N, C-alpha and C positions, 0 to 999 in steps of 0.2 A: 800279286804273285808272291808266294812264299819261296824263299831260297835257302839252301844249305850248301855251303862251301866245305868240302871235306878237308880235314887236316891230314898231314902226312901219315900220322900213325893210323888213322882210320882207313886211308887208302891201302896201306900195307896190310891191315887186317882183312879187308875185303878181298884183296888180291890173293892172300894166303888161302882163304876159304875157297875161292874160285879155282885156284890152282889145284887144290886137293881134289875137288870134285871133277875137274877136267881130266885128272889122271884115272878116274873111275868110270866116267861116262863119255861117250863120243858125241852126244847131242843132247840138247835140252828137250828134245821130243821123246826121250827115253822114259817109259812109264815108271821105271824104278827110280829114276831121278826125280820125277814128280812126287813120288811117295816120300822121298827123303828131303825134298827141298824145304819144306816148312820147318823141319827140325833145324836144318843148317841156317835158315834165315834168322833164327833166334840167336845165332852166334855173331851176327853182324854187330858193328859198334853200337853201344847203347844210345849215344846221342842221335844216331841215324834212326834207330827204332823208335825213340821217343818223338822225334820230329814227324815221322810218317804216321805214328799213332795219333798225334795231335791233329794233323791234317785230315786224317780219316774220320775222327770222332767229332771235331768241332765244326767242320764244314764252314769255317770262317773265310776260306778262299778256295777258288776252284782250281788253282794251278800251283803245282809244287815243282820247283826246279832244283835238282841236285847236281853240283858241278865238282870237278876235280879229278875224276878218274882219267888217267892218261891213256891216250890211244896213239899208237905208232902208225902213221899213215902208210908206211911201206909194209910193216909186218902184218897189218890187217888184211892185206891183199887188195886187188882191184875191185871196184864196184862191179858186181855181176851185171851181165847184159840181160839176164832173165832170172826171175826168182826160182825157176826150176833147176838151174844148173850151176849153183855156186859151190865152190870147194869149201869143206869144213876144215879150216885151219885151227891149230891149237890156240893161237892168239885170239882169233874170233870167238872160239868156244868159251874162253875164259871171260870175255866181255859178255857173251850171252848169259852165262851162268850168274855173273854178278848182277846183271839186269833182272834176270828171272827171280833171284832171291830177294832183291829189293821189292819187286812186284808182289811177292808173297806176303810182305808186311802189310799190304792193303787188302789182300783177298786171294782168290784162286785164279791163276791164269787159265784161260780157256781158248779153244780154237773153234772154227766153223768148218764143217765138212764141205761147205760151198765156197771156201776161200783157200787159196794157195795150197791145194792138195791136202787139206785137213791138218795143217801144221798149227801148233800153238803160237810159235813166234813167226812173225811175218817180216818180209822185206818191204820197205818203202823206198823205191828207186825208179828212175826213168827207164822205160822200155820202148824200143822202136815199135811204131804202129799204134801206140797209146798216147802220143804227144798231146792230143786235143781231148782226151777222155776225162771225165769227172771221177777219177779214182786215183789211188796213191801211186799208180804206175805212170801217170801223166806228167807233163812238164810245161809245155808252152802255153797252156790255158790256166787262168786263175782257178785253183781248186776252191770252189765256193764253200764257205763255212757251213758246218752241219753238225748234228749229233751223230756220233759213230753208230752205224747200223740202226738208225732211228726207226725203221719200219718194224723191227723185231721186238717182241715183248721180253726176250731174254738177252737183250743187248747188254753190253758191259757197263759196270758202275764206273770203272776207270779205264782210261786209255793211257798206256805207257809208250813213250818214244825215247829211244836211245840213239844218239848221233854217233856214227862212225866216221862220217866224212861230210863236209859242207864247205868246200873251197870257195863257192860262189856266194856264200852268205845268204842262202835262200831263207826267207822268213816264213815261219809257221804263224798263221794268223789265229787269234783267239779272242773270245768275248765271253764275259760272265753274265748270266741272266740277272745276277744281283745288281749289276750296274745299269740295268735297263729301267726306264720309267715309262709306264703305260697308264692310260685312263682306266678307271675302275670298270667301266662298261666293256672296254676291250679285254681286260683281264678276265671278266666273267665269261665272255664268249670263248676265249682261248682255253679256258678251263673245262669246257664241255667237249664231248667226243663228236666233233663236227668237222674233222679234217682227215684226209687220206694221205698216207705216206707209203710210197712204193719201194720195193727192194732196189738198191743201187746196183750198178753194173758189176761190182766186184763179187756179187753173189750169183752171177749167171753161170751156166753149165761149164764154160771153158775153164773156170777156176776150181771146179769141184774135184772130188777124189777120182782117180783112175780106178775103175771098178773091176777090171779084168782079173786081177789077182786077189780080190778080197773074198772073204768067206760070205756065205749066203745071208747071214743075219746083218752084216755090215752093208751088203748090197741093198737089202730091203730098207734099212734105215736111210741109206743114201737116196733111194727112190722116193721115200716119204719126204725127205728133206727137199728134194727137187720139186715135189708136188706142192709143198707148202710155199715155196718161193713162187711157183706158177700161180697158185691161188691168191697169194698176196698181190701179184701183178694184175690178175684178172678181176678179183673181187675183194679188194682191201676192206678191212674193218675200220670204221671211223674211230679216231683217237683224239685225245686232248693234246694241245700244245703245251699248256701249263698244268702241272699237277703237284701233289704234295701240299705243303703249307700254303694257304691263300696269301699270307703276308710275305712269305719268303719262298716262292715256288721253285720247283725244278722245271726243266724245259726239255722238250722232245721235238726236234724240228730238222728238216732237210729241204730247204726251198726248191732245190733243183729237181727233187723227186716227189713233190707233194702238191696238193691242191685242196681247196675248200670243198666240203662234201655237198653243199647246197648252193646258196646264192651270194648276193652282194654283201650281206652283213658279215658272213664268215670271211669272205675274201678281203674286206676292208680291215678286219681285225688281224688277219694274217699279214697283210701288207704293212700294218702298223708295227707289229713285232719285228718283222724283217727289217724295216727301216730303222727301228730302235737298236737292233743288234748291229746293224752296219755302222751306226753312229758310235757304238761302244767298242767296235773292233780295234784291237791292238795287235801286237806281234812280238815274237821272240825269235832271235836267230840262234839256233842251237849250234854249239861248238862241239867238236869231237870230244867224247867222254861225258857230255851233258846227258842227263836223264830227266825227262819232263813227264810228270804225271798230270793228267787232266781229269777232273771230275766230269764224267760223261752225262751226269744228271744236271749239271750246272753250266758247263762250258761248251760252247761250239768252237770248232777249229777248222782251219783250211790251210792253204799254202799259196804263196805268191808264185807267179809264173817264172820260169827260167828256161834258158836255151841249153838243152842237154848236148853233150859232146859224144857220148857213147864210146868213150875211150878208156874207161876204167877209173876216171877221176870225178865222176858225177856224185852229187849228193846221195848219201846212203844212210838210211835210218833203219833201226830194228823196232818192231811194234808188238806190243802185248795188249790183249783184252783181258781185263781182270774183273771178276764178279765177287760180290761180298757173300752171296749165298748160293753155293753150287747145287744145293738140293732142288732149287726151283727148276733146273733143267734135267732132272733125273730121268724123266720119261723119254727124253730124246738123246740120251747117252748110252753107250753099249753096256756099261756097268758103273758101279759107284766110283771106281778109281779113274775111269776115263775122263779126259778133259776136252773131248771133241763133241760139239753139239751138232746133231744131225737134223 
């Protein structure tokens, strides 16, 4: 894991930029903020920009942890009971902006029309009724490690997590495919499109956009998006688990939502890589102000179980999906400036 501990002068510079933008915009979901964010990201401290550029280009490690941004537990407000109804405080907004700008140093933050009402920045927090679900809103069950949105060809290159609260020291689990050892025959099978990955529960209709107030074009794209999820559930396309360089492969895997396309040979190979990743799994306990970027082509991640109190003090992360090439999704976005994938 690569780490960067911010110096006091770097913290001051980041806060100054975030404060300036917080006075201009009320949310990181603002399209005008998206337009200007890449310019302001270049004003971030040079040492931070250099470190993230090296992480992005070298691919020498799948995890980057930036620490030092202060978070006032009282000022940030209570952990919301539901991702739909959280108040936007000025303090929280400044944290969101700083996180968003840092993400821009890796690529383009994007959102899904099928997740959290089409927002770019998501909440990871426990919600009543989801305690035993395999999504970021769960708590009491181990969130099994996985590639983020593994089923989708437009899945993020990087996943960003910013910790606002973690009183219970809940561990985020991670494993890098570079640390996994597999037989050559197993690698060969895993590198062929012989596996099905289904959409996870976070992409189901309950988390999609509310369509009653949307324009007809957006409604149509939302309908197509839902159809694609339904098609992926009913008739998934076979994909490879390992891809890219044969000697230093990327990985695409979500054991809870996948299966072998054919018979025992594929299933044995899948079991082998799952066991190897379990053997390589480690973890990081994010502290308030920590920002962790995960290479979604190299690292699988999950979460240890915990008992939520639902009293405003539970673990609260903010999450960004970041892509290196926005043009790949142009067909399924409203226009060139939109960051929402339908």
